[in-house]
C-alpha positions in Angstrom: 0.1 0.3 0.0 0.9 3.3 -1.0 -0.6 6.6 0.8 0.1 10.1 -1.3 -0.7 13.2 0.8 -1.3 16.0 -1.6 -1.3 19.8 -0.1 -1.7 22.7 -2.4 0.1 25.6 -1.5 -1.5 28.4 0.8 -2.9 31.4 -0.3 -0.6 33.6 -1.9 -0.2 37.8 -2.2 -1.0 39.7 -5.6 0.1 42.9 -4.0 3.8 42.7 -5.1 5.0 42.9 -8.8 6.8 39.8 -9.1 6.4 37.4 -11.8 4.1 33.9 -10.9 7.1 32.1 -9.2 8.1 34.3 -6.9 5.0 35.4 -5.2 4.8 34.8 -1.5 1.8 34.0 0.8 -0.7 36.6 2.2 -1.6 36.8 5.8 -4.6 35.0 5.3 -1.9 31.9 3.9 0.5 31.9 6.7 -2.2 32.1 9.0 -4.3 29.1 7.1 -0.9 26.9 6.5 -0.2 27.4 10.6 -4.0 26.0 11.1 -4.1 23.3 8.7 -0.4 21.9 10.0 -1.3 21.8 13.3 -4.5 20.1 13.0 -3.0 17.7 10.2 -0.7 16.5 12.7 -2.7 13.7 14.3 -3.8 12.1 10.8 -1.1 12.2 9.2 1.6 9.0 8.7 5.1 9.0 9.1 6.0 11.1 5.7 9.5 9.2 3.9 9.9 12.4 1.6 8.3 15.4 1.1 8.2 17.1 -2.6 7.2 20.5 -3.7 7.5 23.2 -6.1 10.2 25.7 -5.9 7.7 28.5 -6.0 7.9 31.3 -3.2 4.5 30.5 -1.8 4.8 26.9 -2.1 8.4 26.9 -0.1 6.8 29.2 2.4 3.6 27.0 2.8 6.2 23.9 3.3 8.3 25.3 5.9 5.5 26.5 7.9 4.3 22.6 7.6 7.7 21.5 8.4 7.7 23.6 11.6 4.5 22.5 12.9 5.2 18.9 12.1 8.5 18.4 13.7 9.9 17.1 9.6 13.2 17.1 9.2 15.4 18.7 6.0 16.8 15.8 5.2 12.9 14.1 3.9 12.4 17.3 2.2 13.5 17.9 -1.7 12.3 21.2 -3.7 11.7 20.4 -7.6 10.9 22.8 -10.1 9.1 20.3 -12.2 6.3 20.7 -9.7 5.9 24.2 -10.9 2.6 22.2 -12.7 -0.7 23.4 -13.0 -2.0 21.0 -15.2 -0.8 17.3 -13.8 1.4 16.0 -16.6 4.7 16.4 -14.2 2.8 16.0 -11.2 1.9 12.3 -12.5 5.6 11.8 -13.9 7.4 12.8 -10.7 5.2 10.6 -8.3 5.4 7.7 -10.9 9.3 8.1 -10.8 9.3 8.2 -6.5 11.1 5.5 -5.3 9.4 2.2 -4.0 10.8 2.0 -1.4 9.0 5.5 -0.1 4.9 4.4 1.0 3.8 7.8 2.4 4.5 10.6 -0.1 4.1 14.3 0.6 3.7 16.3 -2.4 3.0 20.6 -2.3 2.0 21.6 -5.5 -0.3 23.9 -7.7 -4.0 24.1 -9.0 -5.3 23.0 -11.3 -2.7 19.7 -11.1 -4.2 19.2 -7.5 -7.4 18.9 -8.4 -7.2 17.0 -11.4 -5.4 14.7 -10.0 -7.7 13.8 -6.4 -10.1 13.6 -9.3 -8.8 11.3 -11.7 -7.1 9.0 -8.9 -9.6 9.6 -5.5 -12.6 8.0 -5.5 -14.0 11.3 -3.9 -14.7 14.1 -6.6 -14.1 17.2 -5.3 -15.0 20.4 -6.7 -11.8 22.4 -6.3 -9.4 21.8 -3.1 -9.0 24.9 -2.2 -5.4 26.8 -1.3 -3.9 24.8 2.0 -6.6 22.0 1.3 -4.5 18.4 2.2 -6.0 15.2 0.5 -4.7 12.0 1.2 -5.0 9.1 -1.0 -4.3 5.2 -0.4 -3.1 3.2 -3.4 -3.1 -0.9 -3.6 -0.1 -0.7 -5.6 3.8 -1.5 -4.6 5.1 0.3 -7.1 4.8 4.0 -7.7 5.3 3.4 -11.2 1.9 1.3 -11.3 -0.4 4.0 -10.2 -4.4 3.4 -10.5 -7.1 4.7 -8.8 -7.4 4.5 -5.3 -8.9 5.5 -2.6 -9.6 9.0 -0.6 -8.9 8.6 2.7 -9.1 12.0 4.6 -9.7 15.7 3.2 -9.0 18.7 5.6 -9.7 22.4 4.3 -8.7 25.5 6.3 -12.8 26.4 6.4 -13.4 22.8 8.4 -11.6 24.7 11.1 -13.3 28.0 11.0 
């Protein structure tokens, strides 16, 4: 069995005149990332690897989760391929993951996250919101054999307010 924990980055700020990749989180995003990561702690399997987009908003979301969940840096890898909005790179990164990893956590972007959970999970989600978490379990031994799985858990900021 493999578990995939998908997290959409927290809410970003549009106040700054920067390219999309460099947009920071806004205050709501920082607050939501703290709220969700603290609430997630009791429902999270032992994460063996955390992969993330290298955008500023995603990196900052990851840093907040790391602080609140007590991850060690050696479990974290930033990957430009996850700066992906349509999902092709997301799928490839997952399928290329080493089979020794059973619990994989990925931080990324929409539309890729919502499309993935609706293609590979068994629970339709209209839109995974910013800082939304979805955990899907797959009855596979190898990531390259990825097929439809079971949506085990969702946690969205609105669930905690």
